[in-house]
Structures are given as C-alpha cells and as structure tokens.
mmJSON file of the N, C-alpha and C atoms, coordinates in Angstrom:
{"data_MODEL":{"atom_site":{
"group_PDB":["ATOM","ATOM","ATOM","ATOM","ATOM","ATOM","ATOM","ATOM","ATOM","ATOM","ATOM","ATOM","ATOM","ATOM","ATOM","ATOM","ATOM","ATOM","ATOM","ATOM","ATOM","ATOM","ATOM","ATOM","ATOM","ATOM","ATOM","ATOM","ATOM","ATOM","ATOM","ATOM","ATOM","ATOM","ATOM","ATOM","ATOM","ATOM","ATOM","ATOM","ATOM","ATOM","ATOM","ATOM","ATOM","ATOM","ATOM","ATOM","ATOM","ATOM","ATOM","ATOM","ATOM","ATOM","ATOM","ATOM","ATOM","ATOM","ATOM","ATOM","ATOM","ATOM","ATOM","ATOM","ATOM","ATOM","ATOM","ATOM","ATOM","ATOM","ATOM","ATOM","ATOM","ATOM","ATOM","ATOM","ATOM","ATOM","ATOM","ATOM","ATOM","ATOM","ATOM","ATOM","ATOM","ATOM","ATOM","ATOM","ATOM","ATOM","ATOM","ATOM","ATOM","ATOM","ATOM","ATOM","ATOM","ATOM","ATOM","ATOM","ATOM","ATOM","ATOM","ATOM","ATOM","ATOM","ATOM","ATOM","ATOM","ATOM","ATOM","ATOM","ATOM","ATOM","ATOM","ATOM","ATOM","ATOM","ATOM","ATOM","ATOM","ATOM","ATOM","ATOM","ATOM","ATOM","ATOM","ATOM","ATOM","ATOM","ATOM","ATOM","ATOM","ATOM","ATOM","ATOM","ATOM","ATOM","ATOM","ATOM","ATOM","ATOM","ATOM","ATOM","ATOM","ATOM","ATOM","ATOM","ATOM","ATOM","ATOM","ATOM","ATOM","ATOM","ATOM","ATOM","ATOM","ATOM","ATOM","ATOM","ATOM","ATOM","ATOM","ATOM","ATOM","ATOM","ATOM","ATOM","ATOM","ATOM","ATOM","ATOM","ATOM","ATOM","ATOM","ATOM","ATOM","ATOM","ATOM","ATOM","ATOM","ATOM","ATOM","ATOM","ATOM","ATOM","ATOM","ATOM","ATOM","ATOM","ATOM","ATOM","ATOM","ATOM","ATOM","ATOM","ATOM","ATOM","ATOM","ATOM","ATOM","ATOM","ATOM","ATOM","ATOM","ATOM","ATOM","ATOM","ATOM","ATOM","ATOM","ATOM","ATOM","ATOM","ATOM","ATOM"],
"id":[1,2,3,4,5,6,7,8,9,10,11,12,13,14,15,16,17,18,19,20,21,22,23,24,25,26,27,28,29,30,31,32,33,34,35,36,37,38,39,40,41,42,43,44,45,46,47,48,49,50,51,52,53,54,55,56,57,58,59,60,61,62,63,64,65,66,67,68,69,70,71,72,73,74,75,76,77,78,79,80,81,82,83,84,85,86,87,88,89,90,91,92,93,94,95,96,97,98,99,100,101,102,103,104,105,106,107,108,109,110,111,112,113,114,115,116,117,118,119,120,121,122,123,124,125,126,127,128,129,130,131,132,133,134,135,136,137,138,139,140,141,142,143,144,145,146,147,148,149,150,151,152,153,154,155,156,157,158,159,160,161,162,163,164,165,166,167,168,169,170,171,172,173,174,175,176,177,178,179,180,181,182,183,184,185,186,187,188,189,190,191,192,193,194,195,196,197,198,199,200,201,202,203,204,205,206,207,208,209,210,211,212,213,214,215,216],
"type_symbol":["N","C","C","N","C","C","N","C","C","N","C","C","N","C","C","N","C","C","N","C","C","N","C","C","N","C","C","N","C","C","N","C","C","N","C","C","N","C","C","N","C","C","N","C","C","N","C","C","N","C","C","N","C","C","N","C","C","N","C","C","N","C","C","N","C","C","N","C","C","N","C","C","N","C","C","N","C","C","N","C","C","N","C","C","N","C","C","N","C","C","N","C","C","N","C","C","N","C","C","N","C","C","N","C","C","N","C","C","N","C","C","N","C","C","N","C","C","N","C","C","N","C","C","N","C","C","N","C","C","N","C","C","N","C","C","N","C","C","N","C","C","N","C","C","N","C","C","N","C","C","N","C","C","N","C","C","N","C","C","N","C","C","N","C","C","N","C","C","N","C","C","N","C","C","N","C","C","N","C","C","N","C","C","N","C","C","N","C","C","N","C","C","N","C","C","N","C","C","N","C","C","N","C","C","N","C","C","N","C","C","N","C","C","N","C","C"],
"label_atom_id":["N","CA","C","N","CA","C","N","CA","C","N","CA","C","N","CA","C","N","CA","C","N","CA","C","N","CA","C","N","CA","C","N","CA","C","N","CA","C","N","CA","C","N","CA","C","N","CA","C","N","CA","C","N","CA","C","N","CA","C","N","CA","C","N","CA","C","N","CA","C","N","CA","C","N","CA","C","N","CA","C","N","CA","C","N","CA","C","N","CA","C","N","CA","C","N","CA","C","N","CA","C","N","CA","C","N","CA","C","N","CA","C","N","CA","C","N","CA","C","N","CA","C","N","CA","C","N","CA","C","N","CA","C","N","CA","C","N","CA","C","N","CA","C","N","CA","C","N","CA","C","N","CA","C","N","CA","C","N","CA","C","N","CA","C","N","CA","C","N","CA","C","N","CA","C","N","CA","C","N","CA","C","N","CA","C","N","CA","C","N","CA","C","N","CA","C","N","CA","C","N","CA","C","N","CA","C","N","CA","C","N","CA","C","N","CA","C","N","CA","C","N","CA","C","N","CA","C","N","CA","C","N","CA","C","N","CA","C","N","CA","C","N","CA","C","N","CA","C","N","CA","C"],
"label_alt_id":[null,null,null,null,null,null,null,null,null,null,null,null,null,null,null,null,null,null,null,null,null,null,null,null,null,null,null,null,null,null,null,null,null,null,null,null,null,null,null,null,null,null,null,null,null,null,null,null,null,null,null,null,null,null,null,null,null,null,null,null,null,null,null,null,null,null,null,null,null,null,null,null,null,null,null,null,null,null,null,null,null,null,null,null,null,null,null,null,null,null,null,null,null,null,null,null,null,null,null,null,null,null,null,null,null,null,null,null,null,null,null,null,null,null,null,null,null,null,null,null,null,null,null,null,null,null,null,null,null,null,null,null,null,null,null,null,null,null,null,null,null,null,null,null,null,null,null,null,null,null,null,null,null,null,null,null,null,null,null,null,null,null,null,null,null,null,null,null,null,null,null,null,null,null,null,null,null,null,null,null,null,null,null,null,null,null,null,null,null,null,null,null,null,null,null,null,null,null,null,null,null,null,null,null,null,null,null,null,null,null,null,null,null,null,null,null],
"label_comp_id":["MET","MET","MET","PHE","PHE","PHE","SER","SER","SER","ASN","ASN","ASN","LYS","LYS","LYS","TRP","TRP","TRP","VAL","VAL","VAL","ALA","ALA","ALA","PHE","PHE","PHE","GLY","GLY","GLY","VAL","VAL","VAL","GLY","GLY","GLY","VAL","VAL","VAL","ALA","ALA","ALA","ALA","ALA","ALA","GLY","GLY","GLY","LEU","LEU","LEU","ALA","ALA","ALA","ALA","ALA","ALA","ALA","ALA","ALA","ALA","ALA","ALA","LEU","LEU","LEU","ILE","ILE","ILE","ARG","ARG","ARG","THR","THR","THR","PRO","PRO","PRO","ALA","ALA","ALA","PHE","PHE","PHE","ARG","ARG","ARG","LYS","LYS","LYS","ALA","ALA","ALA","CYS","CYS","CYS","VAL","VAL","VAL","ALA","ALA","ALA","VAL","VAL","VAL","THR","THR","THR","GLU","GLU","GLU","LYS","LYS","LYS","GLY","GLY","GLY","MET","MET","MET","GLN","GLN","GLN","LEU","LEU","LEU","LYS","LYS","LYS","GLN","GLN","GLN","ASP","ASP","ASP","ALA","ALA","ALA","VAL","VAL","VAL","ALA","ALA","ALA","PHE","PHE","PHE","MET","MET","MET","GLU","GLU","GLU","SER","SER","SER","VAL","VAL","VAL","LYS","LYS","LYS","GLU","GLU","GLU","ASP","ASP","ASP","ALA","ALA","ALA","GLN","GLN","GLN","ASP","ASP","ASP","ILE","ILE","ILE","ALA","ALA","ALA","ALA","ALA","ALA","GLU","GLU","GLU","ALA","ALA","ALA","ALA","ALA","ALA","TYR","TYR","TYR","ASN","ASN","ASN","GLN","GLN","GLN","SER","SER","SER","GLN","GLN","GLN","ASN","ASN","ASN","ALA","ALA","ALA"],
"label_asym_id":["A","A","A","A","A","A","A","A","A","A","A","A","A","A","A","A","A","A","A","A","A","A","A","A","A","A","A","A","A","A","A","A","A","A","A","A","A","A","A","A","A","A","A","A","A","A","A","A","A","A","A","A","A","A","A","A","A","A","A","A","A","A","A","A","A","A","A","A","A","A","A","A","A","A","A","A","A","A","A","A","A","A","A","A","A","A","A","A","A","A","A","A","A","A","A","A","A","A","A","A","A","A","A","A","A","A","A","A","A","A","A","A","A","A","A","A","A","A","A","A","A","A","A","A","A","A","A","A","A","A","A","A","A","A","A","A","A","A","A","A","A","A","A","A","A","A","A","A","A","A","A","A","A","A","A","A","A","A","A","A","A","A","A","A","A","A","A","A","A","A","A","A","A","A","A","A","A","A","A","A","A","A","A","A","A","A","A","A","A","A","A","A","A","A","A","A","A","A","A","A","A","A","A","A","A","A","A","A","A","A","A","A","A","A","A","A"],
"label_entity_id":["1","1","1","1","1","1","1","1","1","1","1","1","1","1","1","1","1","1","1","1","1","1","1","1","1","1","1","1","1","1","1","1","1","1","1","1","1","1","1","1","1","1","1","1","1","1","1","1","1","1","1","1","1","1","1","1","1","1","1","1","1","1","1","1","1","1","1","1","1","1","1","1","1","1","1","1","1","1","1","1","1","1","1","1","1","1","1","1","1","1","1","1","1","1","1","1","1","1","1","1","1","1","1","1","1","1","1","1","1","1","1","1","1","1","1","1","1","1","1","1","1","1","1","1","1","1","1","1","1","1","1","1","1","1","1","1","1","1","1","1","1","1","1","1","1","1","1","1","1","1","1","1","1","1","1","1","1","1","1","1","1","1","1","1","1","1","1","1","1","1","1","1","1","1","1","1","1","1","1","1","1","1","1","1","1","1","1","1","1","1","1","1","1","1","1","1","1","1","1","1","1","1","1","1","1","1","1","1","1","1","1","1","1","1","1","1"],
"label_seq_id":[1,1,1,2,2,2,3,3,3,4,4,4,5,5,5,6,6,6,7,7,7,8,8,8,9,9,9,10,10,10,11,11,11,12,12,12,13,13,13,14,14,14,15,15,15,16,16,16,17,17,17,18,18,18,19,19,19,20,20,20,21,21,21,22,22,22,23,23,23,24,24,24,25,25,25,26,26,26,27,27,27,28,28,28,29,29,29,30,30,30,31,31,31,32,32,32,33,33,33,34,34,34,35,35,35,36,36,36,37,37,37,38,38,38,39,39,39,40,40,40,41,41,41,42,42,42,43,43,43,44,44,44,45,45,45,46,46,46,47,47,47,48,48,48,49,49,49,50,50,50,51,51,51,52,52,52,53,53,53,54,54,54,55,55,55,56,56,56,57,57,57,58,58,58,59,59,59,60,60,60,61,61,61,62,62,62,63,63,63,64,64,64,65,65,65,66,66,66,67,67,67,68,68,68,69,69,69,70,70,70,71,71,71,72,72,72],
"pdbx_PDB_ins_code":[null,null,null,null,null,null,null,null,null,null,null,null,null,null,null,null,null,null,null,null,null,null,null,null,null,null,null,null,null,null,null,null,null,null,null,null,null,null,null,null,null,null,null,null,null,null,null,null,null,null,null,null,null,null,null,null,null,null,null,null,null,null,null,null,null,null,null,null,null,null,null,null,null,null,null,null,null,null,null,null,null,null,null,null,null,null,null,null,null,null,null,null,null,null,null,null,null,null,null,null,null,null,null,null,null,null,null,null,null,null,null,null,null,null,null,null,null,null,null,null,null,null,null,null,null,null,null,null,null,null,null,null,null,null,null,null,null,null,null,null,null,null,null,null,null,null,null,null,null,null,null,null,null,null,null,null,null,null,null,null,null,null,null,null,null,null,null,null,null,null,null,null,null,null,null,null,null,null,null,null,null,null,null,null,null,null,null,null,null,null,null,null,null,null,null,null,null,null,null,null,null,null,null,null,null,null,null,null,null,null,null,null,null,null,null,null],
"Cartn_x":[315.944,316.717,315.902,315.863,315.099,313.713,312.747,311.389,311.14,310.079,309.735,309.405,308.924,308.601,309.852,310.959,312.2,312.792,312.643,313.124,312.316,311.004,310.154,310.479,310.724,311.095,312.398,313.373,314.669,314.55,313.75,313.536,312.835,311.886,311.189,312.107,312.972,313.941,314.885,315.366,316.275,315.578,314.338,313.595,313.356,313.066,312.869,314.127,315.248,316.521,316.864,316.611,316.877,315.97,314.702,313.768,314.178,314.596,315.036,316.252,317.165,318.346,317.959,317.023,316.579,315.868,315.044,314.261,315.163,316.308,317.212,318.041,317.985,318.808,318.193,319.024,318.511,317.726,318.129,317.428,316.002,315.819,314.479,313.616,314.193,313.451,313.03,313.949,313.654,312.53,312.555,311.503,310.163,310.169,308.923,308.352,309.21,308.761,308.151,308.779,308.268,306.91,306.765,305.488,304.394,304.73,303.761,303.361,304.32,304.045,303.09,303.34,302.459,301.059,300.978,299.674,298.906,299.6,298.937,298.463,299.261,298.87,297.649,297.621,296.48,295.224,295.344,294.206,293.71,294.63,294.239,293.541,294.044,293.413,292.008,291.846,290.534,289.555,290.01,289.141,288.722,289.643,289.318,288.312,288.492,287.564,286.172,286.111,284.807,284.13,284.906,284.33,283.71,284.379,283.817,282.557,282.54,281.351,280.202,280.502,279.48,278.915,279.789,279.33,278.451,278.841,278.029,276.658,276.617,275.342,274.469,275.07,274.305,273.764,274.553,274.091,272.909,273.004,271.919,270.656,270.802,269.634,269.02,269.85,269.332,268.621,269.171,268.538,267.21,267.16,265.909,264.858,265.266,264.323,263.827,264.702,264.305,263.322,263.633,262.734,261.375,261.362,260.11,259.292,259.958,259.228,258.681,259.349,258.885,257.667,257.606,256.491,255.272,255.425,254.285,253.382],
"Cartn_y":[-9.715,-8.524,-7.685,-6.373,-5.499,-5.275,-5.249,-4.985,-3.477,-3.078,-1.656,-1.107,-1.983,-1.536,-1.081,-1.831,-1.457,-0.18,-0.011,1.22,2.407,2.245,3.321,3.619,2.568,2.76,3.537,3.163,3.851,5.305,5.557,6.942,7.73,7.114,7.775,8.103,7.174,7.412,8.543,8.53,9.58,10.941,10.973,12.228,12.717,11.801,12.179,12.743,12.123,12.629,13.994,14.149,15.437,16.519,16.186,17.156,17.522,16.549,16.817,17.735,17.52,18.38,19.784,19.882,21.183,21.981,21.311,21.988,22.631,22.061,22.566,23.761,24.147,25.254,26.591,27.583,28.91,29.579,29.355,29.973,29.443,28.135,27.554,28.093,28.2,28.736,30.181,30.968,32.367,32.452,31.591,31.573,31.182,30.209,29.798,30.922,31.634,32.767,33.841,34.117,35.138,34.743,33.485,33.017,33.076,32.664,32.713,34.146,35.045,36.461,37.027,36.711,37.184,36.601,35.336,34.702,35.349,35.667,36.317,37.721,38.438,39.769,39.679,38.686,38.474,38.201,37.4,37.097,38.367,39.184,40.431,41.373,41.447,42.288,41.785,40.476,39.901,40.169,40.06,40.335,41.798,42.7,44.126,44.421,43.8,43.993,43.496,42.3,41.741,42.591,43.173,44.047,45.285,45.851,47.027,46.66,45.477,45.016,44.825,44.253,44.034,45.368,46.344,47.663,48.317,48.202,48.764,48.098,46.782,46.071,46.488,46.676,47.124,48.532,49.415,50.768,50.738,49.896,49.789,49.264,48.259,47.7,48.738,49.491,50.521,51.616,52.012,53.044,52.547,51.296,50.729,50.668,50.285,50.237,51.637,52.621,54.006,54.492,54.235,54.654,53.974,52.724,51.986,52.57,52.96,53.535,54.921,55.649,56.981,56.883,55.806,55.625,55.033,54.52,53.859,54.842],
"Cartn_z":[208.239,208.582,209.562,209.391,210.287,209.728,210.601,210.133,210.162,209.506,209.467,210.85,211.746,213.106,213.839,213.661,214.331,213.742,212.465,211.829,212.349,212.408,212.919,214.378,215.161,216.558,216.669,215.865,215.88,215.477,214.46,214.026,215.139,215.803,216.899,218.058,218.408,219.483,219.098,217.865,217.398,217.41,216.968,216.965,218.398,219.298,220.697,221.318,221.042,221.564,220.975,219.685,219.046,219.619,219.841,220.417,221.838,222.617,223.987,223.992,223.069,222.983,222.538,221.613,221.105,222.187,222.968,223.999,225.048,225.274,226.312,225.864,224.609,224.128,224.523,224.846,225.217,224.086,222.851,221.722,221.616,221.826,221.772,222.898,224.081,225.228,224.956,224.414,224.101,223.068,222.076,221.053,221.668,222.555,223.224,224.067,224.767,225.578,224.688,223.564,222.652,222.079,221.695,221.142,222.209,223.428,224.521,224.83,224.818,225.068,224.016,222.765,221.693,221.839,222.216,222.432,223.562,224.646,225.775,225.393,224.611,224.156,223.247,222.379,221.494,222.306,223.356,224.224,224.905,225.42,226.079,225.098,223.872,222.856,222.525,222.436,222.144,223.279,224.522,225.673,225.672,225.395,225.358,224.239,223.087,221.973,222.337,222.927,223.304,224.374,225.273,226.298,225.654,224.651,223.984,223.201,222.585,221.869,222.857,224.016,225.053,225.529,225.754,226.197,225.135,223.871,222.791,222.736,222.899,222.886,224.059,225.216,226.384,226.166,225.555,225.256,224.291,223.268,222.289,222.961,223.821,224.518,225.452,226.162,227.069,226.283,225.152,224.327,223.767,223.362,222.849,223.952,225.153,226.272,226.611,226.572,226.849,225.784,224.522,223.438,223.547,223.932,224.081,225.234,226.316,227.457,227.105,226.239,225.832,224.912,224.129,223.191,223.87,225.059,225.738,226.419],
"occupancy":[1.0,1.0,1.0,1.0,1.0,1.0,1.0,1.0,1.0,1.0,1.0,1.0,1.0,1.0,1.0,1.0,1.0,1.0,1.0,1.0,1.0,1.0,1.0,1.0,1.0,1.0,1.0,1.0,1.0,1.0,1.0,1.0,1.0,1.0,1.0,1.0,1.0,1.0,1.0,1.0,1.0,1.0,1.0,1.0,1.0,1.0,1.0,1.0,1.0,1.0,1.0,1.0,1.0,1.0,1.0,1.0,1.0,1.0,1.0,1.0,1.0,1.0,1.0,1.0,1.0,1.0,1.0,1.0,1.0,1.0,1.0,1.0,1.0,1.0,1.0,1.0,1.0,1.0,1.0,1.0,1.0,1.0,1.0,1.0,1.0,1.0,1.0,1.0,1.0,1.0,1.0,1.0,1.0,1.0,1.0,1.0,1.0,1.0,1.0,1.0,1.0,1.0,1.0,1.0,1.0,1.0,1.0,1.0,1.0,1.0,1.0,1.0,1.0,1.0,1.0,1.0,1.0,1.0,1.0,1.0,1.0,1.0,1.0,1.0,1.0,1.0,1.0,1.0,1.0,1.0,1.0,1.0,1.0,1.0,1.0,1.0,1.0,1.0,1.0,1.0,1.0,1.0,1.0,1.0,1.0,1.0,1.0,1.0,1.0,1.0,1.0,1.0,1.0,1.0,1.0,1.0,1.0,1.0,1.0,1.0,1.0,1.0,1.0,1.0,1.0,1.0,1.0,1.0,1.0,1.0,1.0,1.0,1.0,1.0,1.0,1.0,1.0,1.0,1.0,1.0,1.0,1.0,1.0,1.0,1.0,1.0,1.0,1.0,1.0,1.0,1.0,1.0,1.0,1.0,1.0,1.0,1.0,1.0,1.0,1.0,1.0,1.0,1.0,1.0,1.0,1.0,1.0,1.0,1.0,1.0,1.0,1.0,1.0,1.0,1.0,1.0],
"B_iso_or_equiv":[0.0,0.0,0.0,0.0,0.0,0.0,0.0,0.0,0.0,0.0,0.0,0.0,0.0,0.0,0.0,0.0,0.0,0.0,0.0,0.0,0.0,0.0,0.0,0.0,0.0,0.0,0.0,0.0,0.0,0.0,0.0,0.0,0.0,0.0,0.0,0.0,0.0,0.0,0.0,0.0,0.0,0.0,0.0,0.0,0.0,0.0,0.0,0.0,0.0,0.0,0.0,0.0,0.0,0.0,0.0,0.0,0.0,0.0,0.0,0.0,0.0,0.0,0.0,0.0,0.0,0.0,0.0,0.0,0.0,0.0,0.0,0.0,0.0,0.0,0.0,0.0,0.0,0.0,0.0,0.0,0.0,0.0,0.0,0.0,0.0,0.0,0.0,0.0,0.0,0.0,0.0,0.0,0.0,0.0,0.0,0.0,0.0,0.0,0.0,0.0,0.0,0.0,0.0,0.0,0.0,0.0,0.0,0.0,0.0,0.0,0.0,0.0,0.0,0.0,0.0,0.0,0.0,0.0,0.0,0.0,0.0,0.0,0.0,0.0,0.0,0.0,0.0,0.0,0.0,0.0,0.0,0.0,0.0,0.0,0.0,0.0,0.0,0.0,0.0,0.0,0.0,0.0,0.0,0.0,0.0,0.0,0.0,0.0,0.0,0.0,0.0,0.0,0.0,0.0,0.0,0.0,0.0,0.0,0.0,0.0,0.0,0.0,0.0,0.0,0.0,0.0,0.0,0.0,0.0,0.0,0.0,0.0,0.0,0.0,0.0,0.0,0.0,0.0,0.0,0.0,0.0,0.0,0.0,0.0,0.0,0.0,0.0,0.0,0.0,0.0,0.0,0.0,0.0,0.0,0.0,0.0,0.0,0.0,0.0,0.0,0.0,0.0,0.0,0.0,0.0,0.0,0.0,0.0,0.0,0.0,0.0,0.0,0.0,0.0,0.0,0.0],
"pdbx_formal_charge":[null,null,null,null,null,null,null,null,null,null,null,null,null,null,null,null,null,null,null,null,null,null,null,null,null,null,null,null,null,null,null,null,null,null,null,null,null,null,null,null,null,null,null,null,null,null,null,null,null,null,null,null,null,null,null,null,null,null,null,null,null,null,null,null,null,null,null,null,null,null,null,null,null,null,null,null,null,null,null,null,null,null,null,null,null,null,null,null,null,null,null,null,null,null,null,null,null,null,null,null,null,null,null,null,null,null,null,null,null,null,null,null,null,null,null,null,null,null,null,null,null,null,null,null,null,null,null,null,null,null,null,null,null,null,null,null,null,null,null,null,null,null,null,null,null,null,null,null,null,null,null,null,null,null,null,null,null,null,null,null,null,null,null,null,null,null,null,null,null,null,null,null,null,null,null,null,null,null,null,null,null,null,null,null,null,null,null,null,null,null,null,null,null,null,null,null,null,null,null,null,null,null,null,null,null,null,null,null,null,null,null,null,null,null,null,null],
"auth_seq_id":[1,1,1,2,2,2,3,3,3,4,4,4,5,5,5,6,6,6,7,7,7,8,8,8,9,9,9,10,10,10,11,11,11,12,12,12,13,13,13,14,14,14,15,15,15,16,16,16,17,17,17,18,18,18,19,19,19,20,20,20,21,21,21,22,22,22,23,23,23,24,24,24,25,25,25,26,26,26,27,27,27,28,28,28,29,29,29,30,30,30,31,31,31,32,32,32,33,33,33,34,34,34,35,35,35,36,36,36,37,37,37,38,38,38,39,39,39,40,40,40,41,41,41,42,42,42,43,43,43,44,44,44,45,45,45,46,46,46,47,47,47,48,48,48,49,49,49,50,50,50,51,51,51,52,52,52,53,53,53,54,54,54,55,55,55,56,56,56,57,57,57,58,58,58,59,59,59,60,60,60,61,61,61,62,62,62,63,63,63,64,64,64,65,65,65,66,66,66,67,67,67,68,68,68,69,69,69,70,70,70,71,71,71,72,72,72],
"auth_comp_id":["MET","MET","MET","PHE","PHE","PHE","SER","SER","SER","ASN","ASN","ASN","LYS","LYS","LYS","TRP","TRP","TRP","VAL","VAL","VAL","ALA","ALA","ALA","PHE","PHE","PHE","GLY","GLY","GLY","VAL","VAL","VAL","GLY","GLY","GLY","VAL","VAL","VAL","ALA","ALA","ALA","ALA","ALA","ALA","GLY","GLY","GLY","LEU","LEU","LEU","ALA","ALA","ALA","ALA","ALA","ALA","ALA","ALA","ALA","ALA","ALA","ALA","LEU","LEU","LEU","ILE","ILE","ILE","ARG","ARG","ARG","THR","THR","THR","PRO","PRO","PRO","ALA","ALA","ALA","PHE","PHE","PHE","ARG","ARG","ARG","LYS","LYS","LYS","ALA","ALA","ALA","CYS","CYS","CYS","VAL","VAL","VAL","ALA","ALA","ALA","VAL","VAL","VAL","THR","THR","THR","GLU","GLU","GLU","LYS","LYS","LYS","GLY","GLY","GLY","MET","MET","MET","GLN","GLN","GLN","LEU","LEU","LEU","LYS","LYS","LYS","GLN","GLN","GLN","ASP","ASP","ASP","ALA","ALA","ALA","VAL","VAL","VAL","ALA","ALA","ALA","PHE","PHE","PHE","MET","MET","MET","GLU","GLU","GLU","SER","SER","SER","VAL","VAL","VAL","LYS","LYS","LYS","GLU","GLU","GLU","ASP","ASP","ASP","ALA","ALA","ALA","GLN","GLN","GLN","ASP","ASP","ASP","ILE","ILE","ILE","ALA","ALA","ALA","ALA","ALA","ALA","GLU","GLU","GLU","ALA","ALA","ALA","ALA","ALA","ALA","TYR","TYR","TYR","ASN","ASN","ASN","GLN","GLN","GLN","SER","SER","SER","GLN","GLN","GLN","ASN","ASN","ASN","ALA","ALA","ALA"],
"auth_asym_id":["A","A","A","A","A","A","A","A","A","A","A","A","A","A","A","A","A","A","A","A","A","A","A","A","A","A","A","A","A","A","A","A","A","A","A","A","A","A","A","A","A","A","A","A","A","A","A","A","A","A","A","A","A","A","A","A","A","A","A","A","A","A","A","A","A","A","A","A","A","A","A","A","A","A","A","A","A","A","A","A","A","A","A","A","A","A","A","A","A","A","A","A","A","A","A","A","A","A","A","A","A","A","A","A","A","A","A","A","A","A","A","A","A","A","A","A","A","A","A","A","A","A","A","A","A","A","A","A","A","A","A","A","A","A","A","A","A","A","A","A","A","A","A","A","A","A","A","A","A","A","A","A","A","A","A","A","A","A","A","A","A","A","A","A","A","A","A","A","A","A","A","A","A","A","A","A","A","A","A","A","A","A","A","A","A","A","A","A","A","A","A","A","A","A","A","A","A","A","A","A","A","A","A","A","A","A","A","A","A","A","A","A","A","A","A","A"],
"auth_atom_id":["N","CA","C","N","CA","C","N","CA","C","N","CA","C","N","CA","C","N","CA","C","N","CA","C","N","CA","C","N","CA","C","N","CA","C","N","CA","C","N","CA","C","N","CA","C","N","CA","C","N","CA","C","N","CA","C","N","CA","C","N","CA","C","N","CA","C","N","CA","C","N","CA","C","N","CA","C","N","CA","C","N","CA","C","N","CA","C","N","CA","C","N","CA","C","N","CA","C","N","CA","C","N","CA","C","N","CA","C","N","CA","C","N","CA","C","N","CA","C","N","CA","C","N","CA","C","N","CA","C","N","CA","C","N","CA","C","N","CA","C","N","CA","C","N","CA","C","N","CA","C","N","CA","C","N","CA","C","N","CA","C","N","CA","C","N","CA","C","N","CA","C","N","CA","C","N","CA","C","N","CA","C","N","CA","C","N","CA","C","N","CA","C","N","CA","C","N","CA","C","N","CA","C","N","CA","C","N","CA","C","N","CA","C","N","CA","C","N","CA","C","N","CA","C","N","CA","C","N","CA","C","N","CA","C","N","CA","C","N","CA","C","N","CA","C","N","CA","C","N","CA","C"],
"pdbx_PDB_model_num":[1,1,1,1,1,1,1,1,1,1,1,1,1,1,1,1,1,1,1,1,1,1,1,1,1,1,1,1,1,1,1,1,1,1,1,1,1,1,1,1,1,1,1,1,1,1,1,1,1,1,1,1,1,1,1,1,1,1,1,1,1,1,1,1,1,1,1,1,1,1,1,1,1,1,1,1,1,1,1,1,1,1,1,1,1,1,1,1,1,1,1,1,1,1,1,1,1,1,1,1,1,1,1,1,1,1,1,1,1,1,1,1,1,1,1,1,1,1,1,1,1,1,1,1,1,1,1,1,1,1,1,1,1,1,1,1,1,1,1,1,1,1,1,1,1,1,1,1,1,1,1,1,1,1,1,1,1,1,1,1,1,1,1,1,1,1,1,1,1,1,1,1,1,1,1,1,1,1,1,1,1,1,1,1,1,1,1,1,1,1,1,1,1,1,1,1,1,1,1,1,1,1,1,1,1,1,1,1,1,1,1,1,1,1,1,1]
}}}
C-alpha cells in the first residue's frame, strides 16, 4: 500500500499549501507587521538603555580618574 514516506510527503505538501494560502491573507500580513514593529521598538529601547549604561560607566571612569589625579 502506501509507505510512511509518501504519507509524510503528502502531509508536507498539504502544510506547504496551507501556509502559502495563510501568508497571502491580509490578517496574517497585518499580524506580521505588528510583530515586526514591536521587535523594532524593543531593539530601539535596548539600544537606548545600553547607551545610558555606557554613559554612566564613562562618568564613573572619568570620576575615578579625576579622584586618582587629585590624590597623586
């Protein structure tokens, strides 16, 4: 009869066709845009946070260097 390979192939083809149909829907596109937008906002927030951490570290290093020069 049919082997498991052919069944798996058929299921894969069906899943591919279903995914292709899903991808073309406006609702799926809108959801993808929303997820991408949130991801980009998260990245921007992370960059801003890291910039503030970097500035704080630079301030601490500058203050330590100033204190060291005053003690010398």
